Each structure stands twice: as structure tokens, then as C-alpha cells.
N, C-alpha and C positions, 0 to 999 in steps of 0.2 A: 792761386790768387784769382779773385774775381776781376773780370774786365768789363768795362761799360762803354756804351756809345750814347751819344745825345742825338736826338732827332728834332729838328726845328722846322715848324710849319710857318714860314715867314708871313704870308698874307693873313693867317689866322691868329697871329701873335701868340703861338702856343709852342711848347716844347716838352718832350718827354725823355726819360732816360731808360735804357734797357741793358740788362746783363747778357753778354754773349754766352752762348751755351758751349763753352770751350771743352767741357768734359764730355758732352754728348756728341758734338760735331767739331772736333779740333781742326780737321782739314778745311772745312767750310769756313770756320771763323777766321783762320789764319789768312785764307785767300781774300775774304771780305775786308779784313783790316788793311790789307795792302792797297785797297781801292780808296781808302779814306784820306782826306775828306772828299765827299762826293755830293752831287746835287742831282735832283730829278724833278719831275712834274707829278704831283699827287693826283690820284683819281680814286674811284670807288668801284668795287665790284657791282655788277648788275644782278647776277643770279646766284652767286656763291654764298651770299649771306652778308653778315656785318663784317666787311673786310675792306680796308684801305689797300691800295696797291699803287706802285709806280714802276716805270721801266728801270731796270738796273742790270747793267752788263756785268756778268761774273761767270766767265767760261771756266768751268771746273769739271773734273771727272766725277760724274754722279755715282760711280761705283765706290768712291771713297767717302760717300756721305751717308748719314743715317737719316731715316725718314720716320714720320709719325702720321697717324690718321688725322687729317686736318679737322674732321668733324668732332674729334674727341680732345682737341687741344684746349688749353685754358685760354681765357681772354688775355689779350696782350702778347700772344705768341707771334713772333716775327719769323717769316719763312722766306726762302729763296725758291722761286720757281725756275728750275734750271733749263727746261726746254724752251720756255717762252721768254726767259730773261726778265723777270720782274720780282720785286720784293713786296711782300704783303704783310699786313698787320691785322690780325683778327681781334675784333673788339666785342664780339657777341656771338650769337648763334650762327654756326656754319652748317650749310646743308649739303655740302659735297664731301663724301667720304673718299678723298683722294690722298695719296702719299704726299707729304710735305717735308721738305728739307728744312728742319727747324734750325734757326740761326741764333735767336735771342729771345728774351722774355722781358717785357716792359716791367719796370719795378712797381711793386705793389701800390705805392703812393701815387703813381701816375696813371694807373689803369682807369680811374674815374674820368680823366681828361679825354680818354679815347672816344667816348660816346659823342661828346660835343664836336670833336674833330671829325668824326665819321659823319655826323649830320651836316656839318658845313661842307665836307667834300661831296656828299650826296647831292645837296642842294646846288652846289656849284656845277656838278656834272649835268644835272637836269635843267637848271634855270639860268645860271650866271655865265657859265662857260669861260671863266677867267683861268689863268694859270696860277696854280698854287705851288709855289716853289717849296720843295722839301730838301733839307740839307742833313747830311749824316756826318757826324764827327766822332772820332775816337777820343775818349776821355780817360782811358786807362783804368786804374784801380780806384779812382775817385768818381762818385756818382754825379758830381757837378752841381 
């Protein structure tokens, strides 16, 4: 059964849905679901490429997780960075070929929203410096 989360960017009046990668990373997905609902502060990568990220505490055994080359992931891939404890969402070209613990995939219809969210987060990082609250909700088998 497919399982979904909803990600809400409150200040940006935007939300997206994503399918958890329960077949690829069952241990990571189960640990993540136990933390929901959860909130963090949205930011944007400076050198990695088109990537949103936010602090997210998820202490898990990395030896039980599967990894992908981040530079080869599709747009909309959501990863957990286990050493530095942040969650990232790729929305375009990634320039770092590093292992990424893939957690979820933004649903096809919501991928076009990511570019606008990315630009807003980038502009906020450089110019506005406001807090962009991001909320993560488990929505189960319904895409919301």
C-alpha cells in the first residue's frame, strides 16, 4: 500500500504531497512516520544545487538504510541527511554526487510547485531572512 505525507510551507501558502519510499527504505520510512506530525524552519542549500532543506532530528542506524547518488536523483526526491540531521527536497540540478538516504518522492502533479517554493526560500535566505515554517504530516494512503 502506498503511503503519503503532506508538506506545508505556511508563509509561502503552498503545500505538496509525497509518497514515502517504503519499498526502498522501509526502516527509514517507519522511523520517520513515528516523528509525525513535525515542524521545522525551511532553508535553501547554497552550493549543493536546487535543494530545499530544513533541520530534522531522526536518529537512526544508517546501516539499515539504502542510499542513492544524490546527483542522479529525480526532481522531487526527499532525503534524510543522517549525519547532519536535516531533511532535503531536490527540485532541480544537484551538483554533489554524495550518498543520500532517500525517504520519499514528491507526487508528479506537485513537482512544478517546487521551483516556486525553491525561489522563495532562496530569496528569503539571501534577502528577507524571515522564518519559513514547514510542517510535515502523515496522510496515509490518501494523497490529500
